[in-house]
C-alpha positions, 0 to 999 in steps of 0.5 A: 500500500502506497501513499504520499504527500504533495507540497513545496519544500516538504523534505523535513516533513514529519508526515511519512514517519508518523504514517509509516509508524502507524502502518507498522503498528497495524501490521500494514505493508505501508509506504509513504512518500514525499512528492516535493515540487521543489525537488528536481524530480517534480519541479515544473510538473503540473499538479494534474500530472503528479496526481495522474502519475500517482494514481497510475503508480498505484497510490491509494491516497495522498495528503495535500499541503501548501500550495495546492489545497485549493488547486487540487479541488478541480482535479477531484471527482467528489468532495466531502460536504466539509471540503466543499464548504471550505473550498480546500482539500488536504486528503485525496483518496483514489478508489474505483477510478474516482478521486475523493477529497476531504479536509481533515484540518477542519476535523482535526481542529474540531476534535482538538476543541472538543477534547477540552470543550467542557472547560471552555466558554464558547460565547464569542471567539476572536479568530486571527487569520482568514486564509485556508487554515482560518477557514477550516478553523472557523467552520470547526468553531461554528460546529463546536458551538461557538455563538459568534466569531469575530474575524481579523485578517491583515489582508483587506477584504479577506475577512469579509470574504470568509464571512460571506463564504461561511454564512452561506453554509451556516446561515444561523451562525453569527459573524463580524469582521474587525480591521484594527486590533489596536483599539479593540476591547479584548475583554469581550472575548471568551476565546482567541484562536491564532490561525496565522503563521505568527509564532513559528521560528520564521515568523516570531512574535504574536498576532495579538497583544494579550495585555488586554485579555482577562484570565477567563479567556482561553487562547489556542494556536494552530502552530505546533512547533514550537509547542509553546508559541510566544502567544501561548507563553504570554497568555499563560502568564496572564492565567489564561487556559491555552491550547497548543497546535499538537491536538489539531496536528494529531487529529488531522493526521489520524483522520487522513490516515484512516481515509487513506488506508481504511484502517482506524488509527490510534490517536495515542500512538500518533501523539507519542510519535509526533512528540518524539519527532518534534523533539528530534528535528526542526520542521519547515514552515509548510508543515507547521500551519495546515 
């Protein structure tokens, strides 16, 4: 059984090691390859041709990462309801001559929130970032039971576009867009989620000044390397409950493995594996944010 990851600059990805370790634990003959478009083998080859060749070579499925999560949609036969709503796919399954697309960024973040949900107030949440990851996170927050999501993105118009997109899918949900964070009263938020690259080693700093956050506000970050981003460090100092990005990373990988192989993965084994791998190596930016 063969699977793989398509993306740019993914040579140091943790995904092959995680997938193959779980495959061994389940007694599968399972090979997971990197199809890196920054390498000579795949450079300048269109995504459509890479997909065609992978299917012809007997791959059962693929994970899709930056910069192809949106582009891949046009080459698929069928999308899950969630992938269709988000407009992006990170998992493709080949079956019976058809290609099925899923978005496990959504299910990964939803599972991470639900793990700690009894301890969270889900009234009003501030979402930082309205890109591909932000879209999946926003939909997951709605489906987790958040009453109102306020969205901020540095790119003009992107927050409003996300509201329009999600309002069509979840008409009963409540949204707002805020353009400036400097004058914002942060005390009105029950939760804050960072869905931007801020906090990674290559993007140091925080997406928001937590000085105005009350200690009752929970703070989540989808970045998982470093495990404790500057945002989470500062939030903890204020007494806030924090949620790092490993939960999302693990659950989205578990779901992707299950879609691709047809076998149920064990989140506990994935957790142990990812913690071991993170402690051993640096990770490229493309693998830090879904």
